[in-house]
C-alpha positions in Angstrom: 99.3 72.5 -309.4 102.3 70.8 -307.5 100.2 71.0 -304.6 97.2 69.5 -305.8 99.2 66.3 -306.6 101.2 66.1 -303.0 97.4 66.5 -301.9 96.1 63.3 -304.1 99.3 61.7 -303.0 99.2 62.2 -299.1 95.2 61.1 -299.4 96.3 57.9 -301.2 98.6 57.4 -298.7 96.2 57.6 -295.8 93.7 55.4 -297.2 96.3 52.8 -297.8 97.6 53.0 -294.2 94.2 53.0 -292.7 93.1 50.2 -294.7 95.9 47.8 -293.9 95.7 49.1 -290.3 92.0 47.8 -290.3 93.4 44.7 -291.9 96.0 44.5 -289.8 93.2 45.0 -286.5 90.8 42.2 -288.5 93.5 39.5 -288.2 94.8 40.9 -285.1 91.2 39.5 -283.9 91.0 36.1 -285.8 91.9 33.0 -283.8 94.4 30.3 -285.4 92.9 27.0 -286.7 93.2 24.0 -288.1 90.8 22.4 -290.2 89.5 19.1 -292.1 87.1 18.9 -294.7 84.5 16.8 -293.8 83.6 14.2 -296.1 81.2 10.7 -296.2 82.1 7.7 -294.7 80.1 4.4 -294.9 82.7 2.1 -292.9 80.6 2.7 -290.1 79.0 0.2 -289.9 76.7 -1.2 -286.8 74.4 1.1 -284.8 75.0 1.5 -281.2 71.2 2.1 -279.5 69.7 1.9 -276.2 66.8 0.7 -275.1 64.5 -1.5 -272.5 63.8 -5.1 -271.9 59.8 -6.7 -272.0 58.5 -9.6 -272.8 56.6 -11.0 -276.5 53.1 -11.4 -274.3 52.1 -8.3 -273.6 48.1 -7.3 -273.2 46.1 -3.7 -272.9 43.8 -4.8 -270.3 40.6 -3.1 -270.6 36.7 -3.1 -269.9 34.4 -3.9 -272.4 32.0 -1.3 -271.6 32.3 2.1 -270.4 31.9 3.4 -266.7 33.8 5.0 -263.7 36.5 3.2 -262.3 35.9 2.4 -258.6 39.5 1.6 -258.3 42.6 0.6 -259.8 44.4 -2.5 -257.5 48.1 -2.3 -259.1 50.3 -0.1 -259.8 53.8 0.2 -262.3 56.0 -2.4 -261.8 54.2 -4.4 -259.5 54.1 -8.4 -260.1 50.6 -10.0 -260.1 49.5 -13.3 -259.9 47.2 -15.5 -262.5 43.3 -14.0 -261.8 44.1 -11.4 -259.3 42.1 -8.5 -259.6 43.3 -5.6 -261.0 40.2 -2.9 -261.6 36.7 -2.5 -260.7 33.7 0.0 -261.9 31.4 1.3 -260.5 29.1 -0.7 -259.8 25.4 1.4 -259.4 24.7 1.8 -263.2 25.6 -1.9 -264.1 23.5 -3.3 -262.1 20.3 -1.1 -262.5 21.2 -2.3 -266.2 20.9 -6.2 -264.9 17.4 -5.5 -262.5 15.9 -3.8 -265.4 16.9 -6.5 -267.9 15.7 -9.0 -265.1 12.4 -7.6 -265.2 11.7 -7.4 -268.9 12.6 -10.9 -268.8 10.0 -11.4 -266.2 7.2 -9.2 -268.1 7.7 -11.0 -271.6 7.3 -14.6 -269.6 4.0 -13.5 -268.7 3.1 -12.1 -272.0 3.8 -15.3 -273.2 2.4 -17.2 -270.8 -1.1 -15.3 -271.2 -0.5 -14.9 -275.6 -0.3 -18.8 -274.9 -3.9 -19.6 -272.9 -5.1 -17.0 -275.3 -4.3 -19.2 -278.4 -5.5 -22.1 -276.6 -8.6 -20.5 -276.3 -8.9 -19.5 -279.7 -8.9 -15.9 -278.7 -5.3 -14.8 -279.7 -4.2 -15.7 -283.2 -1.0 -17.8 -284.0 1.3 -14.3 -284.9 0.4 -12.6 -281.7 1.9 -15.6 -279.9 4.6 -16.2 -282.2 5.4 -12.4 -281.3 5.1 -12.8 -278.0 8.0 -15.2 -278.0 10.1 -13.4 -279.8 9.6 -10.7 -277.2 10.6 -13.4 -274.4 13.7 -14.8 -276.3 14.8 -10.9 -277.4 14.6 -10.2 -273.1 16.2 -13.2 -272.2 19.2 -12.6 -274.6 19.0 -9.0 -273.6 19.4 -10.0 -269.6 22.5 -13.0 -271.1 23.9 -9.5 -272.4 24.3 -7.6 -269.6 25.6 -10.5 -267.4 28.2 -10.7 -269.8 28.9 -6.9 -269.0 28.7 -7.5 -265.5 30.9 -10.1 -265.8 33.6 -8.0 -267.8 33.4 -4.6 -265.5 36.1 -6.7 -263.6 39.6 -6.9 -265.1 41.6 -9.8 -264.3 44.8 -10.5 -264.7 45.0 -13.6 -267.3 48.6 -14.7 -266.6 51.3 -14.0 -264.0 53.6 -10.8 -265.5 54.3 -6.9 -264.2 52.7 -3.8 -264.6 54.4 -2.0 -267.3 52.0 0.9 -267.4 48.9 2.4 -265.8 47.3 4.3 -268.3 43.8 5.2 -266.2 43.1 5.5 -262.5 39.9 5.7 -259.4 37.1 8.0 -260.7 38.3 8.2 -264.2 35.7 7.6 -266.8 37.1 4.2 -268.9 35.5 4.3 -272.3 34.7 0.7 -274.0 37.6 -1.1 -275.0 40.4 2.0 -273.5 42.9 0.2 -272.2 43.6 0.7 -268.6 46.4 -1.5 -267.2 49.5 -3.0 -269.7 50.8 -6.1 -268.8 53.7 -8.2 -269.6 53.8 -11.9 -268.8 56.4 -13.4 -267.0 57.7 -17.3 -267.2 59.9 -20.0 -268.6 58.8 -19.4 -271.8 58.7 -15.7 -271.9 60.4 -14.8 -275.0 62.6 -11.5 -273.9 62.5 -8.3 -276.6 64.7 -5.5 -276.5 63.0 -2.2 -277.6 64.8 0.6 -278.6 64.2 3.7 -281.1 65.9 4.4 -284.3 66.3 7.7 -286.8 64.7 7.7 -289.7 68.2 7.0 -291.8 69.0 4.0 -289.4 65.6 2.2 -290.1 66.3 2.5 -293.2 69.8 0.5 -293.4 68.1 -1.8 -290.4 66.1 -5.3 -291.7 64.3 -7.9 -289.8 66.6 -11.0 -288.9 69.5 -8.4 -288.8 72.1 -9.8 -286.1 72.7 -8.1 -282.9 74.9 -7.5 -279.2 72.9 -6.8 -276.3 73.8 -6.0 -273.1 72.5 -5.6 -270.0 73.9 -3.7 -266.8 72.2 -6.3 -264.2 75.3 -8.9 -266.0 78.2 -7.1 -266.2 80.4 -9.3 -268.7 78.2 -10.8 -270.7 77.0 -10.2 -274.1 73.5 -11.8 -275.5 72.8 -12.7 -279.3 69.9 -11.1 -280.5 67.9 -11.1 -283.7 65.7 -8.1 -285.0 62.3 -9.2 -284.6 60.3 -6.0 -285.6 60.5 -2.5 -287.4 57.5 0.0 -286.3 55.6 1.3 -290.0 55.3 4.7 -288.1 57.3 7.4 -286.4 56.4 7.7 -282.4 53.9 11.1 -282.9 56.2 12.6 -279.8 59.9 11.9 -280.2 59.9 10.9 -284.2 61.7 8.0 -283.8 60.8 4.3 -285.2 60.9 1.4 -282.9 63.0 -1.6 -283.5 62.3 -5.0 -281.0 65.4 -7.4 -280.6 64.6 -11.2 -279.6 67.2 -11.5 -277.2 68.7 -15.0 -276.0 69.1 -14.6 -272.1 69.8 -18.3 -271.8 69.8 -19.5 -268.4 69.7 -15.7 -266.9 66.4 -14.4 -266.0 65.9 -10.9 -266.3 63.6 -8.7 -265.7 61.2 -6.5 -267.6 62.2 -2.7 -267.8 65.7 -3.3 -267.5 68.2 -1.1 -269.3 70.4 -2.7 -271.9 72.5 -1.3 -274.8 72.1 -2.9 -278.6 74.6 -3.4 -281.2 72.9 -3.7 -284.7 74.5 -5.1 -287.4 72.1 -3.8 -290.6 72.6 -5.3 -293.6 73.1 -2.1 -295.4 76.1 0.3 -295.5 75.4 3.4 -293.3 75.9 6.8 -294.2 77.3 9.1 -292.3 80.1 11.3 -291.5 84.2 10.7 -289.9 85.7 13.4 -288.1 88.7 13.2 -286.1 88.6 12.9 -282.2 90.1 16.6 -281.3 86.8 18.0 -283.3 84.5 17.3 -280.7 84.2 19.6 -278.5 81.8 17.9 -276.1 79.4 14.5 -275.9 76.1 14.1 -273.9 75.1 10.6 -274.8 74.3 10.7 -278.7 74.6 14.4 -279.1 77.9 16.5 -279.3 79.2 19.8 -280.2 82.3 21.2 -283.0 82.8 24.2 -284.9 82.4 24.2 -288.7 83.0 26.8 -291.3 82.1 27.0 -295.2 84.2 29.8 -295.8 87.4 29.5 -293.8 86.2 33.0 -292.2 84.5 32.2 -289.9 82.8 29.2 -288.0 79.6 28.4 -285.8 78.7 25.9 -283.5 76.6 23.1 -284.9 75.1 20.5 -282.9 75.5 17.1 -284.1 74.3 13.6 -284.0 77.0 10.6 -282.5 76.9 7.1 -284.0 80.1 6.0 -281.8 83.8 7.0 -281.0 87.5 4.8 -281.2 90.4 5.7 -280.1 91.0 8.5 -283.4 87.7 8.8 -284.5 84.3 10.4 -284.1 81.8 8.9 -286.1 78.5 11.3 -287.0 75.3 10.3 -287.3 73.6 13.8 -288.7 74.5 17.6 -288.2 77.0 17.9 -290.9 75.3 17.6 -294.1 75.9 21.3 -295.1 79.3 22.4 -293.6 82.3 21.9 -295.6 85.1 22.1 -292.8 85.5 21.4 -289.3 87.6 23.3 -286.9 90.0 20.3 -285.2 92.6 22.3 -283.2 92.2 26.3 -281.7 88.5 25.3 -281.0 88.7 26.3 -276.8 89.2 30.2 -277.9 85.9 30.1 -280.7 82.5 31.9 -279.9 79.5 31.4 -282.1 80.6 33.7 -285.6 84.5 33.9 -284.1 86.5 35.0 -286.9 89.2 32.4 -287.3 92.5 32.6 -289.9 93.6 29.0 -291.0 97.2 28.0 -290.4 99.0 24.1 -291.9 
């Protein structure tokens, strides 16, 4: 009996020691960290974004008829003058249509003259004469249509400006009305537009008429007043972001189309996001950054966040922390994804 009791006590002791050893080993692998609770923040009431300059007068130039492009005489970024030839279709098919229409008119004229002579001799009826006249009118209208299309088989610049985008090249088939070139007009009266992309959350709080400040690298140290003039009603199918246009007052300065700039928009509604200590941010590349987060205070994972702005003490996070409770403030250099942690005060 004593032997059995001794064995039981020894077994319990061994299990207890083993459990303590495992716990000790587990704690020895844990990385000591400090945590901060993640809370919502609406104090960040500006939106920082970047974009490109263009003018309000933008034309998407195309051929009225379809055909094979013979040549495109302008390249992207090239300044063009009003009336300058920019592109042309191959003329063989168009010339054949024009000749065919001209021959149809000549035939209709002969038919009408024959019907008129027969009508005078009381051989042809009035209806036959009227039908011949109608056929002549139709042939003449067809010739006018072909001549009009022939004139629009070439694209000329409607104004002085810059070729923003070249969409088709020589040898490609252009459909009727399909844009070949996009041109922005440039003049002393041009209204300058700053185009940027916003997330759906930012788009929702921005309204037309909101004020903004725009800076351009070409004019260091200068700030230009701007106002939100247009919001896109559909997302870009590639990026998923929403385009927003700002009308910028450059005063006496003369910017160029395509210049890069940055804008600070003051929305009329508060922007909801998250505020975390500056020390919690691992790395940042533009608007993207990374932090270590946890929910159970035992294991961490690396999360990608979108940065709204940074000041001396805090980082304002636009998105990426919605499903987490805590962020690691110190101890991050020793962590990996799924690292075990021990929380220190």
